[in-house]
C-alpha positions in Angstrom: 53.8 138.3 87.7 52.0 135.6 85.8 52.4 134.5 82.5 54.2 131.7 80.3 57.8 131.1 79.9 60.5 128.9 78.1 63.4 129.0 80.3 66.4 127.2 79.4 68.3 127.7 82.5 65.5 126.7 85.1 64.7 127.8 88.4 62.7 125.2 90.2 65.5 122.4 90.2 69.3 122.0 90.0 70.4 124.0 87.0 73.2 121.4 85.9 70.3 118.6 85.4 68.3 121.1 83.4 67.3 121.1 79.5 64.1 122.8 78.9 61.5 124.3 81.3 58.1 125.2 79.5 54.9 126.3 80.8 53.0 128.5 83.3 54.6 130.6 86.2 53.5 132.7 89.1 55.9 134.9 90.9 58.8 133.3 89.0 57.9 129.7 90.0 56.3 127.1 87.8 52.7 127.1 88.5 49.9 125.7 86.6 50.5 123.3 83.6 54.2 122.7 82.5 56.6 120.5 80.8 60.2 119.8 82.4 62.8 118.2 80.4 66.0 116.7 82.1 69.3 116.1 80.2 68.9 112.5 80.2 65.7 112.7 78.4 63.4 112.1 81.3 60.1 114.3 81.2 57.5 115.4 83.6 54.4 117.0 82.0 51.6 118.1 84.3 50.4 120.3 87.1 52.8 122.4 89.1 52.2 124.6 92.3 54.8 127.0 93.6 57.7 125.5 91.5 56.9 121.9 92.5 55.2 119.1 90.9 51.8 119.0 92.4 48.6 117.2 91.0 48.3 114.8 88.1 51.1 114.5 85.6 52.8 112.3 83.0 56.4 111.1 83.6 58.3 109.9 80.6 61.5 107.8 81.4 64.8 108.2 79.1 63.7 104.9 77.4 60.3 106.5 76.2 57.9 104.8 78.7 55.1 107.0 80.0 53.3 106.6 83.3 50.6 108.9 85.0 50.9 109.7 88.6 50.0 112.0 91.4 52.3 114.4 93.1 52.4 116.4 96.2 54.8 119.1 96.9 57.2 117.9 94.4 57.0 114.1 95.5 55.2 111.2 93.6 52.5 109.8 95.8 51.3 107.1 93.7 51.1 106.0 90.1 47.7 105.9 88.4 48.2 103.7 85.6 50.6 101.1 83.9 53.7 102.2 82.0 53.4 102.3 78.2 55.4 103.4 75.4 54.0 105.5 72.3 55.3 104.6 68.9 57.9 106.9 67.7 55.7 107.9 64.6 53.2 109.4 67.2 53.8 112.2 70.0 52.6 112.5 73.4 50.2 115.4 72.1 48.6 112.9 69.8 48.0 110.5 72.6 46.6 113.1 74.9 44.2 114.1 71.9 42.8 110.7 71.8 44.2 109.7 68.3 45.0 106.1 69.8 41.4 105.1 70.6 
């Protein structure tokens, strides 16, 4: 089965740490693009393969710092930029659209 889901219980990670899991899935696992949010406010927005972070993604700390990196089989292999913070008046989606020049 393929498609999109918003899953408040989670599948790929420990359910007690989970807040929200949005995105594409394949055979019941995150696959393609997705956003994962932990209870403490941390987020991963990026590519997934077979339920694991895999490819380029953006990690957001609970303090609001964003950083792009590369993941392989659920493990970050390197950061590809420096950390930055987006103003509370703007969203991550605005930043991705290039609104901030």
